[in-house]
C-alpha positions in Angstrom: 0.0 0.0 0.0 1.5 3.3 -1.0 2.1 5.9 1.6 0.6 9.3 0.8 1.4 11.7 3.7 5.0 12.1 4.8 6.3 14.7 7.2 9.9 15.8 7.7 11.1 15.7 11.3 14.4 16.4 13.1 15.9 13.5 15.0 17.9 13.4 18.2 21.3 14.1 16.5 20.0 17.0 14.4 19.6 15.0 11.2 16.3 14.8 9.5 14.1 11.9 8.5 10.6 11.2 7.2 7.7 10.5 9.5 4.6 8.6 8.3 1.7 9.8 10.5 -0.7 7.0 9.4 1.7 4.4 10.7 3.5 6.5 13.4 6.7 5.2 11.8 9.9 6.9 10.7 12.4 6.1 8.0 15.1 6.3 10.6 15.4 6.3 14.4 13.9 9.3 16.1 16.9 9.2 18.4 19.3 10.0 15.5 19.0 9.1 11.8 22.7 9.5 11.1 23.8 7.9 14.4 21.7 4.8 13.7 23.0 4.5 10.1 26.7 4.9 11.2 26.3 2.4 14.0 24.2 -0.4 12.4 25.3 -0.3 8.8 28.8 1.2 8.7 30.3 0.2 12.1 28.6 -3.2 12.6 28.3 -4.0 8.9 30.9 -2.4 6.6 33.8 -1.9 9.0 33.4 -5.2 10.8 33.2 -7.1 7.5 36.3 -5.3 6.1 38.3 -5.9 9.3 38.8 -9.6 8.3 38.2 -9.5 4.6 39.4 -7.5 1.5 37.3 -7.1 -1.7 38.4 -5.6 -5.0 34.8 -4.5 -5.3 32.4 -4.8 -2.4 28.8 -5.6 -3.4 26.2 -4.1 -1.1 22.4 -4.7 -1.2 20.2 -2.2 0.6 16.7 -3.3 1.4 14.9 0.0 1.8 16.7 2.8 -0.1 14.4 5.4 1.4 16.1 8.8 1.8 19.4 7.7 0.5 21.1 8.2 3.8 22.7 4.8 4.1 24.0 5.0 0.5 25.4 8.5 1.1 27.2 7.6 4.3 28.6 4.5 2.5 29.8 6.6 -0.4 31.6 9.0 2.0 33.1 6.1 3.9 34.3 4.3 0.8 35.9 7.5 -0.4 37.8 7.8 2.9 39.0 4.2 3.0 39.5 3.8 -0.7 37.1 0.9 -1.2 35.3 0.3 -4.5 31.6 -0.4 -4.0 28.8 -1.7 -6.2 25.7 -0.6 -4.4 22.1 -1.9 -5.1 19.2 -0.1 -3.5 15.7 -1.6 -3.5 12.7 0.6 -2.8 9.1 -0.1 -3.6 7.9 3.5 -3.0 10.7 5.9 -3.8 10.5 9.5 -2.4 10.7 12.4 -4.9 13.9 14.2 -5.7 12.6 17.5 -4.2 11.7 15.7 -1.0 15.1 14.0 -0.8 16.8 17.4 -1.2 15.0 18.6 2.0 17.1 16.2 4.0 20.1 17.9 5.8 22.5 15.0 5.7 25.4 16.8 3.8 25.3 19.6 6.4 25.1 17.5 9.5 27.8 15.2 8.2 30.0 18.2 7.4 30.1 17.0 3.8 28.5 20.0 2.0 31.1 19.6 -0.8 29.3 16.3 -1.5 25.9 17.9 -1.8 25.9 17.2 -5.5 26.7 13.5 -4.8 23.7 13.2 -2.5 21.5 14.8 -5.1 22.9 12.4 -7.7 21.9 9.4 -5.6 18.3 10.5 -6.2 18.6 12.1 -9.7 20.1 9.1 -11.4 17.7 6.8 -13.4 16.2 3.7 -11.8 16.8 0.1 -13.1 20.3 0.8 -14.5 23.8 0.9 -13.1 25.0 4.5 -12.7 28.5 5.8 -11.9 28.2 8.1 -8.9 32.0 8.2 -9.0 34.7 6.0 -10.5 34.6 3.9 -7.3 30.9 3.9 -6.5 28.4 2.3 -8.8 24.7 2.7 -7.8 21.8 0.6 -9.1 18.4 1.6 -7.8 15.5 -0.8 -8.4 11.8 0.0 -7.8 10.8 -3.4 -6.5 9.0 -5.1 -3.7 11.4 -6.9 -1.4 9.6 -10.2 -2.0 10.7 -10.0 -5.7 14.4 -9.8 -5.0 16.1 -12.6 -6.9 19.9 -12.1 -6.4 21.8 -15.3 -5.9 25.3 -15.7 -4.3 26.3 -12.1 -5.4 26.3 -9.9 -2.4 28.9 -9.5 0.4 26.8 -7.3 2.6 23.1 -6.5 3.1 21.7 -3.4 4.8 18.3 -4.6 5.9 16.5 -1.3 6.6 12.8 -2.1 6.0 10.0 -0.5 8.0 9.6 -2.2 11.4 7.8 -5.4 12.0 5.1 -3.6 14.0 3.8 -1.9 10.8 5.0 -4.3 8.1 5.4 -7.8 9.6 5.4 -9.4 6.1 8.9 -7.9 5.5 10.4 -9.8 8.4 9.4 -13.4 7.6 11.2 -16.6 6.8 10.3 -16.2 3.2 12.0 -12.8 3.0 15.1 -13.9 4.9 15.4 -17.0 2.6 15.8 -14.5 -0.3 18.4 -12.6 1.7 20.3 -15.7 2.5 20.3 -16.7 -1.2 21.5 -13.3 -2.3 24.6 -13.4 -0.1 27.9 -15.1 -1.0 29.3 -17.6 1.6 30.3 -15.7 4.8 28.2 -12.7 3.6 26.7 -10.5 6.3 23.3 -8.9 6.9 22.9 -6.2 9.4 19.7 -4.6 10.7 18.5 -2.3 13.5 15.9 -4.8 14.5 16.3 -7.1 17.5 12.9 -8.8 18.0 13.0 -12.5 18.9 10.7 -13.4 16.0 13.1 -11.8 13.6 16.1 -13.5 15.0 14.3 -16.9 14.9 13.3 -16.3 11.2 16.9 -15.6 10.3 18.1 -18.7 12.1 15.5 -20.9 10.5 16.9 -20.2 7.0 20.5 -21.0 8.1 21.9 -17.7 9.3 24.3 -17.5 12.3 22.8 -14.6 14.2 24.5 -12.3 16.7 22.9 -9.9 19.1 25.0 -6.7 19.2 24.7 -3.4 21.1 22.2 -1.2 19.4 22.3 2.4 18.2 21.2 5.3 20.4 17.7 4.5 21.8 17.9 0.7 21.2 19.5 -1.9 23.5 20.3 -4.4 20.7 20.5 -5.0 17.0 21.0 -8.1 14.9 23.8 -9.3 12.6 23.4 -12.4 10.5 26.1 -14.3 8.7 25.6 -16.8 5.9 27.2 -20.2 6.9 
């Protein structure tokens, strides 16, 4: 079901996100959109994976492209650590370019020189690989998560779907089977979620699941590794 009304709110670390009044749900944590993205997806996902592995090109799948925040921080991080990345973002209901440009991420991240990059993440066409830079290739797909058909191709998944409270169908065994299939051996999925039902669904499809300290406002998060 497509969401009609979306409000922009400021989160606890000064960064903005989108609030859905009908669901009382946000695209990112109200305790800090940037803080959550850095902790869950960069620190516990990207950095921890690269600590023990090296990849000529790192393949990342994001489930829930949303405002482009995770992609933008990943781009900035890749630039800093000199890591080539092929990034695929899945989003069933993309936000508009004008709405994306109301987000204050370049300012809060002190990366205003990359404002054009953030805009490019939203301006580029869907359904085709686009060079955001020589080392960062972005493919955006307007697609339901249940229709993802990647197989043994991803090193890392950012699982950033809306919460199970409002969309429980996105946190099922069937969805995590697709995530498991998409990852290469020893590939990793990270998510802000920590519910027992989510952890059990991951374990049922074969993931080795860890409970990790969560971002601000959350006690725990989950990281799942393909065996």
